[in-house]
C-alpha positions as semicolon CSV with decimal commas, in nm:
position;residue;x (nm);y (nm);z (nm)
1;M;-1,663;-4,569;-3,115
2;K;-1,448;-4,522;-2,815
3;I;-1,442;-4,187;-2,615
4;R;-1,063;-4,164;-2,681
5;D;-1,169;-4,164;-3,068
6;I;-1,428;-3,887;-3,021
7;I;-1,173;-3,683;-2,840
8;E;-0,904;-3,722;-3,081
9;G;-1,150;-3,655;-3,351
10;K;-1,250;-3,333;-3,196
11;K;-0,894;-3,230;-3,164
12;E;-0,835;-3,279;-3,525
13;W;-1,152;-3,091;-3,631
14;R;-1,027;-2,788;-3,399
15;A;-0,691;-2,797;-3,554
16;H;-0,855;-2,803;-3,915
17;A;-1,101;-2,524;-3,818
18;A;-0,808;-2,300;-3,717
19;R;-0,622;-2,362;-4,047
20;V;-0,937;-2,254;-4,221
21;K;-0,967;-1,934;-4,002
22;A;-0,601;-1,854;-4,094
23;L;-0,689;-1,831;-4,473
24;P;-0,760;-1,519;-4,623
25;Q;-1,125;-1,396;-4,607
26;D;-1,218;-1,496;-4,972
27;Y;-1,087;-1,837;-4,916
28;Q;-1,279;-1,883;-4,608
29;I;-1,589;-1,798;-4,771
30;V;-1,556;-2,019;-5,062
31;Y;-1,457;-2,311;-4,814
32;K;-1,753;-2,273;-4,609
33;E;-1,965;-2,295;-4,941
34;I;-1,767;-2,605;-5,037
35;Q;-1,825;-2,768;-4,701
36;K;-2,203;-2,698;-4,700
37;Y;-2,216;-2,818;-5,066
38;F;-2,042;-3,137;-4,948
39;F;-2,269;-3,188;-4,643
40;K;-2,568;-3,153;-4,856
41;V;-2,488;-3,345;-5,167
42;G;-2,134;-3,469;-5,094
43;P;-1,961;-3,800;-5,064
44;V;-2,032;-4,061;-4,786
45;E;-1,667;-4,079;-4,695
46;L;-1,694;-3,714;-4,563
47;T;-1,827;-3,829;-4,237
48;D;-1,518;-4,056;-4,179
49;G;-1,293;-3,769;-4,099
50;T;-1,152;-3,439;-4,255
51;G;-0,916;-3,598;-4,527
52;L;-1,118;-3,427;-4,840
53;L;-1,170;-3,096;-4,650
54;S;-0,789;-3,106;-4,530
55;G;-0,686;-3,169;-4,894
56;I;-0,895;-2,850;-4,975
57;V;-0,725;-2,635;-4,723
58;D;-0,398;-2,755;-4,814
59;L;-0,482;-2,663;-5,191
60;F;-0,600;-2,311;-5,060
61;E;-0,304;-2,247;-4,826
62;E;-0,082;-2,310;-5,141
63;G;-0,305;-2,087;-5,345
64;A;-0,308;-1,799;-5,089
65;A;0,096;-1,835;-5,038
66;L;0,127;-1,796;-5,419
67;G;-0,102;-1,473;-5,413
68;K;-0,365;-1,632;-5,619
69;G;-0,729;-1,526;-5,559
70;V;-0,957;-1,826;-5,465
71;L;-1,150;-1,845;-5,782
72;D;-0,810;-1,870;-5,955
73;V;-0,777;-2,197;-5,751
74;T;-1,141;-2,328;-5,801
75;G;-1,240;-2,175;-6,105
76;T;-1,556;-1,964;-6,117
77;D;-1,790;-2,287;-6,108
78;V;-1,728;-2,392;-5,759
79;A;-2,011;-2,635;-5,764
80;F;-1,814;-2,807;-6,066
81;F;-1,515;-2,803;-5,882
82;C;-1,684;-2,993;-5,587
83;D;-1,833;-3,245;-5,824
84;E;-1,487;-3,311;-5,981
85;L;-1,337;-3,371;-5,640
86;I;-1,613;-3,640;-5,557
87;R;-1,661;-3,783;-5,910
88;D;-1,553;-4,121;-5,820
89;S;-1,689;-4,106;-5,452
90;K;-2,013;-4,256;-5,350
91;T;-2,272;-3,970;-5,257
92;Y;-2,556;-3,941;-5,028
93;A;-2,771;-3,921;-5,349
94;D;-2,628;-4,246;-5,482
95;S;-2,711;-4,413;-5,168
96;Y;-3,067;-4,265;-5,155
97;Q;-3,098;-4,377;-5,530
98;E;-3,011;-4,727;-5,435
99;S;-3,248;-4,718;-5,136
100;V;-3,528;-4,606;-5,370
101;N;-3,470;-4,874;-5,622
102;Q;-3,447;-5,136;-5,369
103;E;-3,788;-5,037;-5,225
104;V;-3,954;-5,021;-5,552
105;N;-3,803;-5,361;-5,645
106;K;-3,929;-5,520;-5,324
107;A;-4,277;-5,373;-5,390
108;V;-4,297;-5,479;-5,748
109;K;-4,173;-5,834;-5,655
110;K;-4,421;-5,866;-5,371
111;V;-4,710;-5,765;-5,625
112;T;-4,589;-6,002;-5,875
113;N;-4,584;-6,283;-5,635
114;K;-4,951;-6,225;-5,535
115;K;-5,054;-6,203;-5,885
116;K;-4,884;-6,555;-5,935
117;Q;-5,050;-6,700;-5,629
118;K;-5,402;-6,583;-5,749
119;G;-5,326;-6,754;-6,094
120;G;-5,309;-6,416;-6,272
């Protein structure tokens, strides 16, 4: 990654953070919980930029402009709202599951090959 890309990324993130800070307090609270949720379980693509998070801010800005409460926008089950947003995205959990399965398959294959070599 070039230094220019890093600087540009920081500028984008600061602009994004300023948009979040401009939201009503209840929206900010829910946004921060969504952000934490995504960083813990969420999509691998989230590290590629702020696209998904910016989309949420767009949605929240629209809801706030219409005078809606944040839970009118997301529903009361915010985790479900998050899961629906990333339903078709690869998550860290998916990556970890693949890694575990690959390691298990390698280990089983190794044991099986040793048994075959011993004639058993």
